[in-house]
C-alpha positions as CSV (number, residue, x, y, z in Angstrom):
1,M,24.7,-50.1,29.5
2,N,26.5,-52.5,27.1
3,F,27.3,-51.6,23.5
4,R,24.7,-53.9,22.0
5,L,22.0,-52.9,24.3
6,S,22.8,-49.3,23.5
7,L,22.4,-50.0,19.9
8,I,19.1,-51.5,20.4
9,V,17.8,-48.6,22.5
10,S,19.2,-46.0,19.9
11,A,17.5,-47.9,17.1
12,A,14.2,-48.0,19.0
13,M,14.4,-44.3,19.6
14,L,15.1,-43.6,15.9
15,A,12.1,-45.8,14.9
16,A,10.0,-44.0,17.3
17,A,10.9,-40.5,16.3
18,P,8.9,-40.2,13.1
19,Q,5.8,-41.5,14.8
20,A,6.3,-38.9,17.7
21,I,6.8,-36.2,15.0
22,A,3.6,-37.4,13.2
23,Q,1.6,-37.3,16.6
24,D,2.8,-33.8,17.3
25,R,1.7,-32.7,13.8
26,T,-1.7,-34.3,14.2
27,A,-2.2,-32.7,17.5
28,F,-1.1,-29.3,16.1
29,E,-3.5,-29.6,13.2
30,Q,-6.3,-30.5,15.5
31,Q,-5.5,-27.5,17.7
32,A,-5.4,-25.2,14.8
33,R,-8.8,-26.7,13.4
34,E,-10.5,-26.1,16.8
35,I,-9.3,-22.6,16.9
36,Y,-10.6,-22.1,13.4
37,R,-14.0,-23.5,14.2
38,N,-14.4,-21.5,17.4
39,V,-13.5,-18.2,15.7
40,V,-15.6,-18.9,12.7
41,E,-18.6,-19.7,14.7
42,I,-18.7,-16.3,16.4
43,R,-20.9,-13.9,14.5
44,S,-18.4,-11.0,14.7
45,A,-20.2,-8.8,12.1
46,R,-21.4,-5.3,12.5
47,G,-24.5,-5.1,14.6
48,H,-23.8,-8.1,16.7
49,E,-21.0,-6.8,18.9
50,K,-19.4,-10.2,19.3
51,V,-15.7,-9.2,18.4
52,P,-15.2,-9.3,22.3
53,E,-16.2,-12.9,22.3
54,V,-13.5,-13.6,19.8
55,V,-11.0,-11.7,21.9
56,D,-11.9,-13.5,25.0
57,Y,-11.5,-16.9,23.3
58,I,-8.1,-16.0,21.8
59,V,-6.8,-14.6,25.0
60,G,-7.8,-17.9,26.8
61,E,-6.0,-19.9,24.3
62,L,-2.8,-17.7,24.4
63,K,-2.8,-17.7,28.2
64,A,-3.2,-21.5,28.3
65,A,-0.2,-21.7,26.1
66,G,1.9,-19.6,28.5
67,F,1.6,-16.1,27.3
68,A,1.7,-13.7,30.3
69,G,-1.1,-11.3,31.0
70,E,1.3,-8.3,30.7
71,D,2.0,-9.3,27.1
72,I,-1.6,-9.2,26.1
73,Q,-3.3,-5.9,25.6
74,I,-7.1,-5.6,25.0
75,T,-8.2,-2.2,23.6
76,D,-11.9,-1.0,23.6
77,Y,-13.1,1.2,20.7
78,D,-16.3,2.9,19.6
79,A,-16.7,1.8,15.9
80,T,-19.4,3.8,14.1
81,G,-21.5,3.7,17.4
82,E,-20.9,0.1,18.1
83,A,-18.5,-1.4,20.7
84,T,-15.6,-3.3,19.3
85,Q,-12.2,-4.5,20.6
86,G,-8.7,-4.9,19.3
87,L,-6.0,-7.3,20.6
88,I,-2.2,-6.8,20.7
89,V,0.1,-9.7,21.8
90,W,3.8,-9.6,22.3
91,Y,6.1,-12.6,21.8
92,R,9.0,-11.1,23.6
93,A,12.8,-11.6,22.7
94,E,15.1,-12.2,25.5
95,G,17.4,-9.4,26.6
96,E,18.0,-6.4,24.4
97,P,17.0,-7.3,20.8
98,S,19.3,-6.3,18.1
99,E,16.6,-5.7,15.6
100,A,13.3,-3.8,15.5
101,P,10.1,-5.9,16.1
102,I,8.1,-7.4,13.4
103,V,4.3,-6.7,13.5
104,L,1.8,-9.2,12.2
105,L,-1.7,-8.2,11.2
106,A,-5.1,-9.9,10.9
107,H,-8.8,-8.9,11.5
108,M,-11.3,-10.6,13.7
109,D,-14.5,-9.2,12.3
110,V,-16.4,-10.3,9.2
111,V,-18.9,-9.1,6.5
112,D,-22.3,-10.3,7.9
113,A,-24.2,-13.3,6.3
114,L,-27.8,-14.2,6.5
115,A,-28.5,-18.0,7.0
116,E,-31.5,-18.0,4.7
117,D,-29.4,-16.9,1.7
118,W,-26.8,-19.6,2.2
119,V,-26.7,-23.3,1.4
120,R,-25.3,-24.1,4.9
121,D,-25.3,-22.1,8.2
122,P,-22.7,-19.4,7.6
123,Y,-21.8,-19.4,11.3
124,K,-21.0,-23.0,11.6
125,L,-17.9,-24.4,10.2
126,T,-18.8,-27.2,7.7
127,E,-16.4,-29.6,6.0
128,E,-17.8,-30.8,2.8
129,E,-16.6,-31.5,-0.8
130,G,-13.0,-30.7,0.0
131,Y,-13.8,-27.2,1.5
132,F,-14.3,-25.5,4.8
133,F,-17.5,-23.5,4.5
134,G,-18.4,-20.5,6.6
135,R,-18.4,-16.8,6.9
136,G,-14.8,-15.6,7.4
137,T,-13.2,-19.1,6.5
138,A,-11.1,-17.1,3.9
139,D,-11.5,-13.5,5.1
140,N,-10.0,-13.3,7.5
141,K,-10.4,-15.9,10.2
142,Y,-8.0,-18.3,8.5
143,G,-5.4,-15.3,9.0
144,V,-6.4,-15.0,12.6
145,T,-6.1,-18.8,13.1
146,S,-2.7,-19.0,11.3
147,L,-1.1,-16.3,13.5
148,V,-2.6,-17.4,16.8
149,A,-1.8,-21.1,16.1
150,T,1.7,-20.2,15.1
151,F,2.3,-18.1,18.3
152,I,1.0,-20.9,20.4
153,R,3.1,-23.6,18.5
154,L,6.3,-21.6,18.8
155,K,5.6,-21.0,22.5
156,E,5.1,-24.7,23.1
157,E,8.4,-25.5,21.2
158,G,10.3,-23.2,23.5
159,F,11.2,-20.8,20.7
160,V,12.8,-17.6,21.8
161,P,13.0,-14.9,19.0
162,T,15.8,-12.6,18.5
163,R,13.4,-9.7,18.1
164,D,9.9,-9.0,19.5
165,L,7.0,-10.4,17.4
166,V,3.8,-8.5,17.9
167,M,0.5,-9.8,16.8
168,V,-2.1,-7.0,16.1
169,L,-5.7,-8.2,15.5
170,S,-8.3,-5.4,14.6
171,G,-12.1,-5.5,15.4
172,D,-13.6,-3.4,12.4
173,E,-11.5,-3.8,9.3
174,E,-14.7,-4.5,7.4
175,T,-16.4,-1.3,8.5
176,G,-15.0,1.9,9.9
177,M,-11.5,0.7,10.6
178,V,-11.6,2.7,13.8
179,S,-9.6,0.0,15.9
180,T,-7.3,-0.5,12.8
181,R,-6.4,3.2,12.7
182,A,-5.9,3.5,16.4
183,Q,-3.9,0.4,16.5
184,A,-1.6,1.6,13.6
185,N,-1.0,4.9,15.4
186,Y,-0.2,3.1,18.6
187,V,2.2,0.7,16.7
188,H,3.9,3.8,15.2
189,E,4.2,5.7,18.5
190,T,5.4,2.8,20.8
191,I,6.5,-0.1,18.9
192,K,8.3,1.2,15.8
193,P,8.6,-2.0,13.9
194,A,11.0,-2.9,11.1
195,F,8.1,-3.9,8.8
196,I,4.7,-5.3,8.7
197,L,3.5,-8.8,7.7
198,N,-0.3,-8.9,7.0
199,A,-2.1,-12.3,7.0
200,D,-5.2,-10.8,5.3
201,A,-3.6,-10.6,1.9
202,G,-1.4,-12.4,-0.5
203,G,-1.1,-16.2,-1.0
204,L,-0.8,-18.9,-3.5
205,S,-2.8,-18.7,-6.8
206,L,-3.8,-22.1,-8.1
207,G,-4.7,-23.1,-11.5
208,P,-7.9,-24.8,-12.7
209,D,-6.2,-28.3,-12.0
210,G,-5.2,-27.1,-8.4
211,E,-1.5,-26.7,-9.3
212,P,0.2,-23.7,-7.8
213,L,1.0,-21.0,-10.3
214,I,2.3,-18.0,-8.5
215,Y,2.7,-16.6,-4.9
216,G,1.4,-13.1,-4.7
217,V,2.6,-10.6,-2.3
218,Q,0.3,-7.5,-1.6
219,G,2.6,-4.7,-1.9
220,A,0.2,-1.8,-2.6
221,E,-3.6,-1.1,-2.1
222,K,-6.0,1.1,-3.8
223,T,-7.5,4.1,-2.1
224,Y,-11.0,3.2,-0.5
225,A,-13.6,6.0,-0.9
226,T,-17.4,6.0,-0.5
227,F,-19.8,8.7,-1.6
228,E,-23.4,9.2,-1.1
229,L,-25.3,10.8,-4.1
230,T,-28.6,12.3,-3.1
231,V,-31.3,14.1,-5.2
232,T,-34.0,15.9,-3.3
233,N,-37.3,17.1,-4.6
234,P,-40.6,18.8,-3.3
235,G,-42.5,15.6,-3.9
236,G,-46.3,15.4,-3.9
237,H,-49.0,13.0,-4.6
238,S,-48.3,9.9,-6.8
239,S,-51.5,10.5,-8.8
240,A,-50.0,13.9,-9.9
241,P,-46.7,13.1,-11.3
242,R,-44.1,15.8,-11.8
243,K,-41.6,16.0,-14.8
244,D,-38.8,16.1,-12.1
245,N,-38.5,12.9,-9.9
246,A,-35.8,12.3,-7.5
247,I,-35.6,8.6,-8.1
248,Y,-35.4,9.0,-11.9
249,E,-32.7,11.7,-11.7
250,L,-30.7,9.6,-9.4
251,A,-31.1,6.6,-11.8
252,D,-29.8,8.8,-14.7
253,A,-26.7,9.7,-12.7
254,L,-26.1,6.0,-11.8
255,K,-26.4,4.9,-15.4
256,N,-23.9,7.7,-16.4
257,I,-21.5,6.3,-13.8
258,Q,-22.1,2.7,-15.0
259,A,-21.2,3.7,-18.6
260,Y,-18.1,5.6,-17.7
261,K,-14.6,3.9,-18.0
262,F,-11.9,5.6,-15.9
263,P,-8.5,6.2,-17.5
264,V,-6.3,3.1,-17.7
265,R,-3.4,3.3,-15.2
266,S,-0.4,1.1,-14.4
267,S,2.6,1.0,-12.5
268,E,5.9,-1.1,-12.5
269,L,4.3,-3.3,-9.7
270,T,0.9,-3.9,-11.5
271,R,2.6,-4.7,-14.8
272,A,5.0,-7.1,-13.2
273,S,2.0,-8.8,-11.5
274,L,0.0,-9.1,-14.6
275,E,2.9,-10.3,-16.7
276,A,3.7,-13.1,-14.1
277,G,0.1,-14.1,-13.8
278,G,-0.4,-14.0,-17.5
279,R,2.4,-16.5,-17.9
280,Q,0.7,-19.1,-15.9
281,R,-2.5,-19.2,-18.2
282,L,-2.7,-19.9,-21.8
283,D,-6.3,-18.6,-22.3
284,K,-7.6,-15.3,-23.8
285,L,-7.2,-13.6,-20.3
286,G,-3.6,-14.7,-19.8
287,N,-2.7,-13.3,-23.3
288,A,-4.2,-10.0,-22.6
289,M,-2.4,-9.7,-19.1
290,R,0.9,-10.4,-20.8
291,A,0.0,-7.9,-23.8
292,F,-0.9,-5.2,-21.3
293,A,2.2,-5.6,-19.2
294,A,4.2,-5.2,-22.5
295,D,2.1,-2.3,-23.8
296,P,-0.4,-0.7,-21.4
297,T,-1.8,1.2,-24.4
298,D,-3.0,-2.1,-26.2
299,E,-6.8,-1.4,-26.6
300,N,-7.7,-5.1,-27.2
301,A,-5.9,-6.2,-24.0
302,I,-7.6,-3.3,-22.1
303,E,-11.1,-4.4,-23.1
304,I,-10.4,-8.0,-22.2
305,L,-9.0,-6.9,-18.8
306,R,-11.9,-4.6,-18.2
307,D,-14.4,-7.3,-18.9
308,D,-13.0,-9.8,-16.3
309,P,-13.8,-9.1,-12.5
310,S,-10.4,-10.5,-11.5
311,T,-8.5,-8.0,-13.6
312,V,-10.6,-4.9,-14.0
313,G,-9.4,-3.3,-10.7
314,T,-5.8,-3.7,-11.6
315,I,-5.8,-1.4,-14.5
316,G,-7.3,1.8,-13.0
317,T,-9.9,3.3,-10.7
318,T,-13.3,1.7,-10.3
319,C,-16.5,3.3,-8.8
320,I,-19.6,1.3,-8.4
321,A,-23.1,1.7,-6.9
322,T,-23.6,-0.6,-3.9
323,M,-26.6,0.6,-2.0
324,L,-29.8,2.5,-2.8
325,R,-32.7,4.2,-0.8
326,G,-35.4,6.5,-1.9
327,G,-39.0,7.6,-1.1
328,H,-41.1,7.4,1.9
329,A,-44.5,5.9,0.8
330,E,-45.9,3.9,-2.0
331,N,-48.5,6.6,-2.9
332,A,-46.2,9.6,-2.7
333,L,-43.6,11.1,-5.1
334,P,-40.1,10.7,-3.6
335,Q,-38.7,13.6,-1.8
336,S,-35.4,12.1,-1.8
337,A,-33.2,9.3,-3.3
338,T,-29.9,8.4,-2.3
339,A,-27.2,5.9,-3.8
340,T,-24.0,4.7,-2.2
341,V,-21.1,4.6,-4.6
342,N,-17.8,2.9,-3.5
343,C,-14.7,3.8,-5.3
344,R,-11.3,2.1,-5.3
345,I,-8.8,4.6,-6.5
346,F,-5.6,3.8,-8.3
347,P,-2.5,5.0,-6.2
348,G,-1.5,8.6,-7.4
349,V,-5.0,9.4,-8.8
350,G,-6.3,11.2,-5.6
351,I,-9.7,11.5,-4.1
352,E,-10.5,15.1,-5.2
353,A,-9.8,14.1,-8.8
354,T,-12.0,11.2,-8.6
355,E,-14.9,13.0,-7.1
356,Q,-14.6,15.7,-9.7
357,T,-14.7,13.0,-12.5
358,L,-17.8,11.5,-10.9
359,K,-19.5,15.0,-10.9
360,D,-18.4,15.6,-14.5
361,V,-19.9,12.3,-15.5
362,V,-23.1,12.8,-13.7
363,A,-23.4,16.3,-15.2
364,N,-26.2,17.3,-12.9
365,E,-25.7,19.9,-10.2
366,D,-28.8,18.7,-8.4
367,V,-27.1,15.6,-7.6
368,K,-25.3,16.2,-4.2
369,F,-22.1,14.4,-3.4
370,K,-21.1,13.6,0.3
371,L,-17.8,11.6,1.2
372,I,-18.8,9.2,3.9
373,S,-15.6,7.3,4.3
374,D,-12.3,8.2,6.0
375,L,-9.5,8.3,3.3
376,V,-6.1,6.7,3.4
377,E,-3.9,6.9,0.3
378,S,-1.0,4.7,0.8
379,P,2.3,4.2,-1.2
380,E,3.7,1.0,-2.6
381,S,6.1,-1.1,-0.6
382,G,9.4,-2.3,-2.0
383,L,10.0,-5.9,-1.4
384,R,12.8,-6.6,1.1
385,E,15.3,-9.3,0.6
386,D,14.8,-10.8,4.1
387,V,11.1,-11.1,3.7
388,L,11.6,-12.5,0.2
389,G,14.1,-15.0,1.6
390,A,11.6,-16.1,4.4
391,L,8.8,-16.3,1.9
392,N,11.0,-18.7,-0.3
393,A,11.8,-20.9,2.7
394,A,8.2,-21.2,3.7
395,L,7.3,-22.2,0.1
396,E,10.1,-24.7,-0.1
397,E,8.9,-26.2,3.1
398,R,5.5,-26.6,1.5
399,G,7.1,-28.2,-1.4
400,V,6.2,-25.4,-3.9
401,D,8.5,-23.9,-6.6
402,V,6.6,-20.8,-8.0
403,P,7.6,-17.2,-8.7
404,V,7.0,-14.7,-6.0
405,V,5.2,-11.6,-7.5
406,P,4.3,-8.4,-5.8
407,H,0.8,-7.1,-6.7
408,M,-1.7,-4.3,-5.8
409,S,-5.1,-5.2,-4.1
410,S,-8.2,-3.7,-5.4
411,G,-9.7,-4.2,-2.0
412,G,-8.6,-2.5,1.3
413,T,-6.9,-4.1,4.4
414,D,-5.4,-3.0,7.6
415,G,-2.2,-2.6,5.8
416,M,-3.0,0.7,4.2
417,H,-2.8,2.4,7.4
418,Y,0.7,1.1,8.1
419,R,1.9,2.0,4.6
420,N,0.6,5.5,5.1
421,L,2.7,5.8,8.3
422,G,5.9,4.8,6.5
423,Y,6.2,1.1,7.1
424,D,6.7,-1.5,4.4
425,T,3.8,-3.7,4.7
426,Y,3.5,-7.1,2.9
427,G,0.4,-9.2,2.4
428,V,1.9,-12.7,3.0
429,G,-1.0,-15.0,3.8
430,G,-0.7,-18.7,3.9
431,S,-3.7,-19.8,2.0
432,A,-3.9,-21.1,-1.6
433,A,-7.0,-21.0,-3.8
434,K,-8.0,-20.8,-7.5
435,S,-9.1,-17.5,-8.8
436,N,-12.5,-16.3,-7.5
437,D,-13.0,-19.6,-5.7
438,T,-13.3,-18.3,-2.0
439,Y,-16.4,-16.1,-2.4
440,A,-15.0,-13.6,0.3
441,H,-17.8,-11.3,1.3
442,G,-20.3,-13.3,-0.9
443,L,-22.5,-16.4,-0.4
444,N,-21.1,-19.7,0.7
445,E,-17.6,-18.5,1.5
446,R,-15.1,-21.3,1.6
447,L,-11.4,-22.3,1.8
448,P,-9.9,-25.5,0.5
449,V,-9.3,-28.1,3.2
450,D,-5.9,-28.9,1.8
451,S,-5.1,-25.1,1.8
452,F,-6.1,-24.7,5.4
453,Y,-3.6,-27.5,6.6
454,D,-0.9,-26.9,4.0
455,G,-0.7,-23.3,5.1
456,L,-0.3,-23.9,8.8
457,D,3.5,-24.0,8.5
458,H,3.7,-20.8,6.6
459,F,4.3,-18.2,9.3
460,H,5.9,-20.8,11.6
461,V,8.7,-21.0,8.9
462,M,8.7,-17.2,8.1
463,L,9.1,-16.1,11.7
464,K,11.8,-18.6,12.3
465,E,13.7,-17.2,9.3
466,L,13.1,-13.6,10.3
467,A,13.5,-13.8,14.0
468,G,15.3,-17.1,14.8
469,P,18.8,-17.5,16.0
470,D,21.5,-18.2,13.4
471,E,22.2,-21.9,13.2
């Protein structure tokens, strides 16, 4: 080939490169969206036993991408009388890795949704008004999609990690966490990772105008505890009312709980989170967040934070009635009445102290308490420099320059079980959303379309930073 022809060919190749990259990117986004659609449209909620369908679909995609059968482990569990499955997938390093594995978490199950209550079919992925709508679009089938799509993308690129990467997907995080606990114990006994990355928490917080404010890393979780409060009574005919009535007594107990305010609590992590979040907003709530961070005894700030659903769980324990049942016939006095009260307990408070507080608040020995959830009290995780570096690299790739701030979640995730076993566990999801904009667990759950696509590189960058060869 002569020199002039060589220059012409090289120029043509350079001109074609951006187009090829764009085509590859488009193909990857389409593949990720298809994975998202398929997993969202499987009704993997309690009572439907469809988690195995999610598992079968994901396994098929992974095998098609080149993952060997011996690197895919499907585990069967009985979760509160219902069959479910978990999935563990190894992305192997070559030879003898010099560092311990990284485990990545997400969950395949969802809180159930009734079509008649939603504007759109909750089990059909619908793209409208700049959002993807559907149950699990935010919690947590975007996390599942992110991890599965990233594993497939890295495999297709020929990436060979310097340490094992292990994707662990649970099947009952929203209910009994049977598969979650079993998987955590298995990971502890056989994999012994360096740390855990959880796709079910953390992410970019956006302001009202859609601009990124901070990136929150979940470094701690409150203890999840659920009690049943029951009042019993001899009952009788409704035409002959008694002075004592099981429903009225239970109602009085619940009103006492409603009126009670648990003591204010804070930690270095929660104060740092509130201070950083407060810096990003100029409204009354932002001022209160900063004021509380500076002085956790500031009564005015406390009242403002308690009145806002987005901050009330950050400053102490909360207990709230969530379910109710009572009576057996419309023309009979109730022989029993039962309420479910769900508590999210601030780290360090303890379950026994919380139960005793509730009993003192109710102040009625006829109200019987029964703990109906398994307890996991987990410590805070200190942020590792390598994880922080990988996060910053992922944000830079995304064109985002915001503070990275550890925070405590009021809700519970799979991560609590791994923290309880001694592993630093970080909620580092790739999504981005405005405060209270995703409606997770609620009606018309959604995720911004831009957030879906912009976050697809998140774990791709992080895993290359944490498990890629030095360049």
